[in-house]
C-alpha positions in Angstrom: 0.0 0.0 0.0 1.2 3.5 -0.7 0.2 6.2 1.8 0.2 9.9 0.8 0.6 12.2 3.8 2.9 15.1 4.3 5.0 14.1 1.3 5.9 10.6 2.5 5.1 8.0 -0.2 5.3 4.3 0.4 5.4 2.3 -2.8 2.7 -0.1 -3.9 2.1 -2.0 -7.1 1.0 0.1 -10.1 -2.8 0.1 -10.9 -4.4 0.0 -14.3 -4.4 2.8 -16.7 -8.1 2.8 -17.6 -8.2 6.7 -17.6 -4.9 7.2 -19.2 -4.2 10.8 -20.2 -7.1 12.4 -18.3 -6.0 15.7 -17.2 -6.3 16.3 -13.5 -5.9 19.7 -11.9 -4.5 19.4 -8.4 -5.4 22.4 -6.1 -3.3 22.0 -2.8 -1.6 24.6 -0.8 1.0 22.2 0.9 4.0 21.8 -1.5 5.1 18.5 -0.3 1.5 17.0 -0.4 0.9 18.5 -3.8 4.1 16.7 -5.1 3.0 13.4 -3.5 -0.4 13.8 -5.2 1.2 14.6 -8.6 3.4 11.6 -8.5 0.5 9.3 -7.5 -1.7 10.7 -10.2 1.0 10.6 -12.9 2.0 7.0 -11.8 -1.5 5.8 -12.5 -1.8 7.2 -16.0 -3.3 10.6 -15.5 -1.8 13.9 -16.7 -1.2 16.3 -14.0 -2.2 20.0 -14.4 -0.7 22.3 -11.9 -0.4 21.9 -8.9 -1.7 25.3 -7.8 -2.0 26.7 -4.2 -4.5 29.4 -4.4 -8.1 29.8 -5.5 -7.3 32.7 -8.0 -4.6 30.5 -9.7 -6.8 27.6 -9.8 -9.8 29.6 -11.4 -7.5 31.2 -13.9 -6.1 27.9 -15.0 -9.5 26.3 -15.2 -10.6 29.2 -17.5 -7.5 28.8 -19.7 -7.5 25.0 -20.1 -10.4 23.1 -18.7 -9.2 19.8 -17.0 -11.0 16.5 -17.1 -11.2 16.5 -13.3 -9.7 18.1 -10.2 -8.4 17.2 -6.7 -9.4 20.1 -4.5 -8.0 20.7 -1.0 -10.5 22.6 1.2 -8.0 25.0 2.9 -5.9 26.9 0.3 -3.1 29.4 0.9 -5.4 32.2 -0.4 -9.0 32.3 -1.4 -11.9 29.9 -1.1 -12.2 26.4 -2.4 -15.8 27.1 -2.9 -14.9 29.6 -5.6 -12.8 26.9 -7.4 -15.7 24.4 -6.9 -18.0 26.8 -8.6 -15.7 27.4 -11.5 -15.3 23.6 -12.1 -19.1 23.1 -11.8 -19.7 26.0 -14.4 -17.6 23.9 -16.9 -18.9 20.5 -16.0 -15.6 19.4 -14.5 -15.9 16.7 -11.8 -13.8 17.1 -8.7 -12.7 15.3 -5.5 -12.6 17.2 -2.2 -9.7 16.3 0.1 -9.3 17.4 3.6 -7.8 16.6 6.9 -10.9 17.8 8.5 -14.2 15.6 8.7 -16.8 15.9 5.9 -19.3 17.4 8.4 -17.0 20.5 8.6 -17.0 21.2 4.9 -18.8 24.2 3.4 -22.3 23.2 2.2 -21.2 23.8 -1.4 -18.6 21.0 -1.1 -20.5 18.4 0.8 -22.1 16.7 -2.2 -18.7 16.1 -3.9 -16.8 12.8 -3.6 -14.6 13.1 -0.5 -11.2 11.7 0.5 -9.9 12.2 4.1 -6.2 13.2 4.5 -4.0 11.3 5.0 -5.3 8.8 2.4 -3.9 5.7 0.8 -3.0 5.9 -2.9 -5.5 3.2 -3.7 -8.3 5.2 -2.0 -7.3 8.4 -3.9 -6.9 6.6 -7.3 -10.1 4.6 -6.9 -12.1 7.7 -6.0 -10.6 9.8 -8.8 -11.3 7.0 -11.3 -15.0 6.6 -10.3 -15.4 10.4 -10.3 -13.7 11.3 -13.5 -15.2 8.3 -15.6 -18.5 10.2 -15.5 
């Protein structure tokens, strides 16, 4: 099993590439965590967009090149994850919410999205991304 938490990655066997090439935007304010997410996503056949650490950067990037999906941290360096979620929803882009806090504490606008609690295993992240981005 591979665990993604605070930049530490423990290897696991590679999963299938059924969504090979899907472009996934990573919106995460912690650099080390963002790098771990980027590697996990890329290792499983996705194409990484970003990562970006603020809501403004994410919204601008979404406007320039709409991704196929997004991994969205709730707490960003600047701005609101809700603004990013709205930009994604306006373009019909599915996203997964990631947080170290419980789902109950999420803003109401984010509660309906698929959710992965941090720290998460790579298999949990990839399985959630696959099921969300296949739609």
